[in-house]
C-alpha positions as semicolon CSV with decimal commas, in nm:
position;residue;x (nm);y (nm);z (nm)
1;M;10,978;13,928;10,336
2;K;11,156;13,900;10,694
3;N;10,848;13,913;10,907
4;P;10,527;13,854;10,730
5;D;10,162;13,835;10,861
6;V;10,189;13,466;10,816
7;I;10,400;13,168;10,725
8;I;10,296;12,866;10,541
9;I;10,545;12,541;10,647
10;G;10,475;12,373;10,337
11;G;10,413;12,424;9,975
12;G;10,159;12,130;9,855
13;A;9,789;12,200;9,786
14;A;9,677;12,276;10,095
15;G;9,975;12,531;10,145
16;L;9,952;12,716;9,865
17;F;9,571;12,686;9,866
18;C;9,630;12,899;10,216
19;A;9,888;13,099;10,094
20;F;9,696;13,249;9,799
21;T;9,399;13,278;9,990
22;A;9,556;13,469;10,278
23;G;9,726;13,694;10,050
24;Q;9,431;13,822;9,858
25;R;9,325;13,933;10,182
26;G;9,587;14,176;10,161
27;L;9,819;13,990;10,418
28;S;10,233;13,963;10,351
29;V;10,239;13,529;10,301
30;L;10,566;13,331;10,290
31;V;10,566;12,981;10,224
32;L;10,875;12,798;10,333
33;D;10,928;12,417;10,187
34;S;11,262;12,172;10,185
35;S;11,223;12,028;9,850
36;N;11,367;12,195;9,570
37;K;11,039;12,294;9,376
38;V;10,679;12,254;9,549
39;G;10,366;12,071;9,454
40;K;10,531;11,775;9,373
41;K;10,286;11,538;9,470
42;I;10,044;11,754;9,293
43;L;10,271;11,708;8,933
44;M;10,253;11,261;9,000
45;S;9,910;11,239;9,127
46;G;9,642;11,096;8,891
47;G;9,949;10,946;8,656
48;G;10,025;11,286;8,589
49;R;9,671;11,424;8,509
50;C;9,604;11,529;8,844
51;N;9,257;11,367;8,990
52;F;9,182;11,719;9,173
53;T;8,829;11,680;9,268
54;N;8,491;11,480;9,218
55;L;8,163;11,592;9,140
56;D;8,027;11,410;9,439
57;I;8,195;11,515;9,776
58;T;8,000;11,399;10,083
59;P;8,144;11,401;10,413
60;E;8,107;11,016;10,396
61;N;8,398;11,011;10,120
62;Y;8,593;11,081;10,456
63;L;8,760;10,894;10,734
64;C;8,833;11,097;11,091
65;N;8,782;11,024;11,439
66;N;8,518;11,272;11,450
67;P;8,286;11,236;11,123
68;H;8,166;11,579;11,180
69;F;8,490;11,793;11,160
70;C;8,470;11,820;10,809
71;I;8,185;11,935;10,735
72;S;8,238;12,265;10,784
73;A;8,534;12,344;10,563
74;L;8,375;12,139;10,258
75;N;8,056;12,347;10,248
76;R;8,258;12,700;10,257
77;Y;8,473;12,546;9,988
78;N;8,322;12,320;9,746
79;Q;8,393;12,137;9,426
80;W;8,219;12,401;9,217
81;Q;8,385;12,622;9,350
82;F;8,764;12,475;9,272
83;I;8,639;12,422;8,906
84;E;8,530;12,734;8,884
85;L;8,909;12,830;8,940
86;V;9,011;12,533;8,708
87;E;8,781;12,691;8,413
88;R;8,888;13,029;8,530
89;H;9,210;12,953;8,411
90;G;9,174;12,752;8,079
91;I;9,245;12,429;8,179
92;A;9,069;12,172;7,971
93;Y;8,927;11,883;8,220
94;H;8,707;11,531;8,167
95;E;8,487;11,325;8,427
96;R;8,576;10,959;8,428
97;K;8,387;10,689;8,651
98;H;8,274;10,811;8,995
99;G;8,303;11,167;8,953
100;E;8,677;11,186;8,938
101;L;8,745;11,538;8,742
102;F;9,078;11,495;8,578
103;C;9,307;11,771;8,386
104;D;9,313;11,650;7,988
105;N;9,648;11,773;7,964
106;S;9,891;11,763;8,248
107;A;9,905;11,797;8,669
108;K;10,141;12,083;8,578
109;E;9,838;12,341;8,475
110;I;9,687;12,269;8,821
111;L;10,025;12,370;9,008
112;A;10,094;12,667;8,775
113;M;9,756;12,812;8,832
114;L;9,860;12,783;9,214
115;L;10,164;12,931;9,162
116;D;9,991;13,197;8,940
117;E;9,751;13,303;9,163
118;C;9,978;13,355;9,489
119;Q;10,203;13,554;9,249
120;Q;9,894;13,743;9,214
121;A;9,859;13,738;9,551
122;G;10,200;13,898;9,637
123;V;10,279;13,522;9,805
124;V;10,664;13,497;9,852
125;I;10,812;13,116;9,812
126;K;11,121;12,970;9,942
127;T;11,234;12,665;9,823
128;Q;11,497;12,434;9,981
129;C;11,426;12,575;10,323
130;E;11,485;12,387;10,634
131;I;11,285;12,455;10,946
132;K;11,547;12,419;11,219
133;T;11,311;12,573;11,575
134;V;10,979;12,713;11,542
135;Q;10,902;12,886;11,923
136;A;10,616;13,086;12,035
137;A;10,728;13,473;12,085
138;D;10,637;13,635;12,385
139;L;10,429;13,931;12,309
140;G;10,202;13,675;12,023
141;G;10,289;13,550;11,667
142;Y;10,587;13,306;11,611
143;S;10,983;13,294;11,529
144;V;11,072;13,046;11,281
145;Q;11,451;12,963;11,272
146;T;11,520;12,840;10,934
147;S;11,820;12,745;10,728
148;R;11,769;13,043;10,516
149;G;11,677;13,304;10,783
150;Q;11,476;13,381;11,052
151;H;11,129;13,513;11,050
152;Q;10,857;13,639;11,278
153;C;10,521;13,580;11,182
154;K;10,153;13,638;11,356
155;S;10,023;13,317;11,205
156;L;10,148;13,014;11,132
157;V;9,989;12,730;10,878
158;V;10,125;12,397;10,921
159;A;10,059;12,242;10,560
160;T;10,363;11,955;10,574
161;G;10,141;11,656;10,479
162;G;10,165;11,284;10,588
163;L;10,460;10,996;10,629
164;S;10,326;10,872;10,251
165;I;10,580;10,875;9,971
166;P;10,896;10,980;10,160
167;T;11,071;10,981;9,795
168;M;10,905;11,333;9,728
169;G;11,036;11,498;10,042
170;A;10,728;11,345;10,334
171;S;10,846;11,364;10,673
172;G;10,686;11,348;11,015
173;F;10,790;11,756;11,105
174;G;10,449;11,852;11,102
175;Y;10,357;11,579;11,383
176;E;10,668;11,724;11,540
177;L;10,552;12,043;11,591
178;A;10,217;11,954;11,685
179;E;10,358;11,764;11,961
180;Q;10,552;12,043;12,028
181;F;10,243;12,240;12,123
182;G;10,059;11,986;12,297
183;L;9,836;11,898;12,030
184;R;9,742;11,502;12,068
185;L;9,846;11,303;11,766
186;L;9,675;10,936;11,683
187;P;9,795;10,664;11,560
188;R;9,940;10,706;11,176
189;S;9,939;10,470;10,930
190;A;9,944;10,385;10,566
191;G;9,605;10,456;10,379
192;L;9,501;10,404;10,008
193;V;9,789;10,134;9,951
194;P;9,836;9,801;9,794
195;F;9,843;9,479;10,016
196;T;10,089;9,255;10,056
197;F;10,097;8,850;10,128
198;S;10,299;8,556;10,248
199;D;10,086;8,256;10,199
200;G;9,965;8,125;9,809
201;I;9,795;8,443;9,713
202;K;10,152;8,588;9,681
203;Q;10,270;8,316;9,432
204;I;9,898;8,349;9,221
205;S;9,932;8,742;9,282
206;E;10,293;8,701;9,071
207;T;10,166;8,459;8,795
208;L;9,895;8,666;8,733
209;S;10,020;9,063;8,754
210;G;9,882;9,270;8,523
211;L;9,548;9,105;8,518
212;A;9,258;9,332;8,669
213;V;8,905;9,189;8,796
214;D;8,582;9,383;8,866
215;V;8,534;9,292;9,187
216;E;8,311;9,424;9,519
217;M;8,621;9,391;9,772
218;S;8,433;9,460;10,175
219;V;8,578;9,441;10,530
220;N;8,494;9,540;10,879
221;G;8,110;9,614;10,668
222;V;8,280;9,867;10,432
223;S;8,266;9,730;10,041
224;F;8,398;9,930;9,727
225;R;8,330;9,822;9,378
226;E;8,591;9,856;9,161
227;N;8,852;9,653;8,951
228;M;9,101;9,481;9,179
229;L;9,460;9,447;9,002
230;F;9,729;9,153;9,076
231;T;10,072;9,288;9,136
232;H;10,415;9,074;9,163
233;R;10,410;9,212;9,500
234;G;9,996;9,148;9,595
235;I;9,712;9,308;9,523
236;S;9,625;9,671;9,420
237;G;9,400;9,855;9,224
238;P;9,077;10,063;9,319
239;A;8,927;9,828;9,540
240;A;9,240;9,722;9,740
241;L;9,349;10,101;9,774
242;Q;8,986;10,173;9,877
243;L;9,001;9,933;10,140
244;S;9,318;9,960;10,281
245;S;9,223;10,256;10,439
246;Y;8,963;10,059;10,625
247;W;9,160;9,734;10,742
248;Q;9,371;9,681;11,006
249;P;9,652;9,425;11,059
250;G;9,527;9,026;11,115
251;Q;9,191;9,091;10,945
252;S;9,124;8,892;10,605
253;I;8,964;9,038;10,302
254;G;8,640;8,957;10,139
255;V;8,665;8,962;9,786
256;N;8,289;8,904;9,515
257;L;8,513;8,770;9,215
258;L;8,071;8,759;9,098
259;P;8,007;9,093;9,156
260;D;7,661;9,046;8,896
261;D;7,590;8,715;8,955
262;D;7,486;8,507;9,249
263;A;7,772;8,230;9,236
264;R;7,521;7,941;9,379
265;E;7,230;7,969;9,135
266;L;7,518;8,004;8,876
267;L;7,653;7,674;8,918
268;L;7,350;7,528;8,975
269;G;7,191;7,617;8,679
270;Y;7,512;7,528;8,501
271;K;7,503;7,191;8,605
272;K;7,178;7,121;8,438
273;S;7,208;7,286;8,119
274;S;7,556;7,191;8,051
275;A;7,575;6,864;8,222
276;K;7,908;6,738;8,032
277;S;8,104;7,116;8,031
278;L;8,365;7,121;8,261
279;L;8,381;7,377;8,583
280;R;8,730;7,552;8,439
281;N;8,568;7,625;8,108
282;L;8,194;7,757;8,185
283;L;8,394;7,990;8,497
284;S;8,612;8,082;8,201
285;Q;8,302;8,282;8,037
286;H;8,286;8,472;8,372
287;L;8,646;8,534;8,472
288;S;9,013;8,526;8,289
289;K;9,133;8,179;8,246
290;G;9,463;8,214;8,380
291;L;9,211;8,333;8,728
292;V;8,979;8,019;8,732
293;L;9,317;7,779;8,718
294;A;9,448;7,959;8,957
295;L;9,201;7,938;9,181
296;Q;9,122;7,573;9,047
297;T;9,457;7,447;9,123
298;L;9,399;7,625;9,518
299;Y;9,056;7,532;9,573
300;W;8,936;7,237;9,397
301;P;9,192;7,039;9,209
302;T;8,991;6,697;9,264
303;Y;8,719;6,829;8,998
304;A;8,967;6,984;8,752
305;D;8,854;6,721;8,477
306;T;8,520;6,596;8,602
307;A;8,244;6,653;8,409
308;M;7,990;6,918;8,565
309;A;7,682;6,656;8,609
310;E;7,981;6,455;8,819
311;I;8,035;6,732;9,069
312;P;7,881;6,691;9,390
313;D;7,602;7,040;9,439
314;A;7,790;7,049;9,819
315;Q;8,114;7,080;9,613
316;L;8,017;7,329;9,372
317;L;7,834;7,532;9,684
318;A;8,177;7,540;9,811
319;V;8,352;7,655;9,479
320;A;8,047;7,920;9,488
321;Q;8,133;8,031;9,800
322;Q;8,488;8,083;9,723
323;L;8,397;8,291;9,433
324;S;8,160;8,510;9,557
325;A;8,343;8,551;9,919
326;W;8,659;8,475;9,848
327;Q;8,910;8,523;10,200
328;L;9,203;8,676;10,134
329;K;9,415;8,750;10,445
330;P;9,683;9,045;10,394
331;S;10,003;8,984;10,557
332;G;10,044;9,371;10,534
333;T;10,124;9,662;10,288
334;E;10,350;9,820;10,085
335;G;10,316;10,123;10,345
336;Y;10,468;10,508;10,330
337;R;10,639;10,375;10,046
338;T;10,325;10,382;9,801
339;A;10,066;10,466;9,993
340;E;9,849;10,778;9,863
341;V;9,780;10,957;10,214
342;T;9,868;10,890;10,583
343;L;9,582;10,792;10,806
344;C;9,465;11,000;11,103
345;G;9,727;11,252;11,248
346;I;9,662;11,563;11,434
347;D;9,341;11,523;11,654
348;T;9,088;11,708;11,538
349;D;8,905;11,757;11,875
350;Q;9,224;12,005;11,942
351;L;9,143;12,207;11,589
352;S;8,850;12,466;11,517
353;S;8,650;12,301;11,218
354;K;8,595;12,663;11,150
355;T;8,873;12,807;11,067
356;M;9,134;12,524;11,124
357;E;9,321;12,665;11,418
358;C;9,408;12,547;11,755
359;K;9,175;12,572;12,032
360;T;9,480;12,602;12,271
361;Q;9,748;12,754;12,064
362;P;9,625;13,096;11,877
363;G;9,749;13,174;11,549
364;L;9,854;12,811;11,500
365;F;9,653;12,687;11,208
366;F;9,694;12,290;11,062
367;V;9,552;12,204;10,700
368;G;9,572;11,921;10,480
369;E;9,708;11,572;10,510
370;V;9,866;11,632;10,829
371;V;9,502;11,658;10,983
372;D;9,319;11,376;11,096
373;V;9,091;11,395;10,778
374;T;9,132;11,112;10,495
375;G;8,963;11,130;10,203
376;H;8,864;10,819;9,944
377;L;9,066;10,767;9,639
378;G;8,928;10,955;9,366
379;G;9,000;11,322;9,412
380;Y;8,894;11,365;9,799
381;N;9,192;11,407;9,927
382;F;9,272;11,750;9,712
383;Q;8,930;11,885;9,797
384;W;9,021;11,882;10,184
385;A;9,335;12,044;10,071
386;W;9,167;12,272;9,866
387;A;8,894;12,375;10,169
388;S;9,118;12,335;10,469
389;G;9,385;12,519;10,347
390;Y;9,069;12,815;10,221
391;A;8,953;12,766;10,589
392;A;9,263;12,897;10,712
393;G;9,348;13,137;10,485
394;H;9,019;13,322;10,560
395;Y;9,099;13,366;10,928
396;V;9,486;13,395;10,955
């Protein structure tokens, strides 16, 4: 397929979905991917089970400089349509918390489904194909020079993903291509990524590595109620990953370790009902003993062996403040090495929300993660991949 109607650069979720959507319209479609096999991030997602969508998809689950941009695509191809496709292919799945849908067996089934749809639609996929140059042709369309030959096409779709997880083949090629054609880029950063620390919290994290705590974590007026996981490098888990997309370097994050209790009432009540007890023993009924000891060592060592009745109310209220609004100041994040997504990217003001086509460059489309649309944790980024790929596939 030397001169197809459509060339798609990138064989990930958005690229493959766009490919068979266009192919089903009778167009000849060629997918070019630089890695040795397509869909690597699909295979590793969800711990190998692929959290392929969510039952509750709303624009509020996405970050974008233009919060209205994603609405059109998400409405045109919604989660129920993808679920129907999954069921049609006989893939067993289950719901976890917060409406997250996972394969019962393996993420391989989702990739196999996409490849099967591509095959039925006549899509040709070339792997280990490095893009050398892309040029707009004089008479319209595009010329793509690759390590495996040159191709011409009428429409070109860039589905190269972001910068996250470079070991999976991630690169900034899509951004470079956007710049080549005069599109504006917004500053990229790692999203859905663990926090790192260089202060006393680092030592606590190392000591408590593997411990998960149900917390409410907040920054900049945004909060998430989820598990927080201590690791050898800092803090991870769903709560931290979600919050990382809203955090800016230098900011502190608040952690409520007792989200179901009023810490002030709890401690003052214990002072009356358990006057002879030790603070750490009472708190160990609500939090892990290791975490309580770590907090005690860091914040209230003076009262380690003091009966509740002898601890001044002012000090108990200070402890309550630590428990309900623990202030942590990350030194940074683990970066793109472990980030699930890349925040920002191609400014959506330059794309049609209906078609994903560049407003200033006819026939050039951008879909998926390379665009400034980033979903929350929980299947939202896959749904954006399906929806944006579908939108472009209908207009290429």
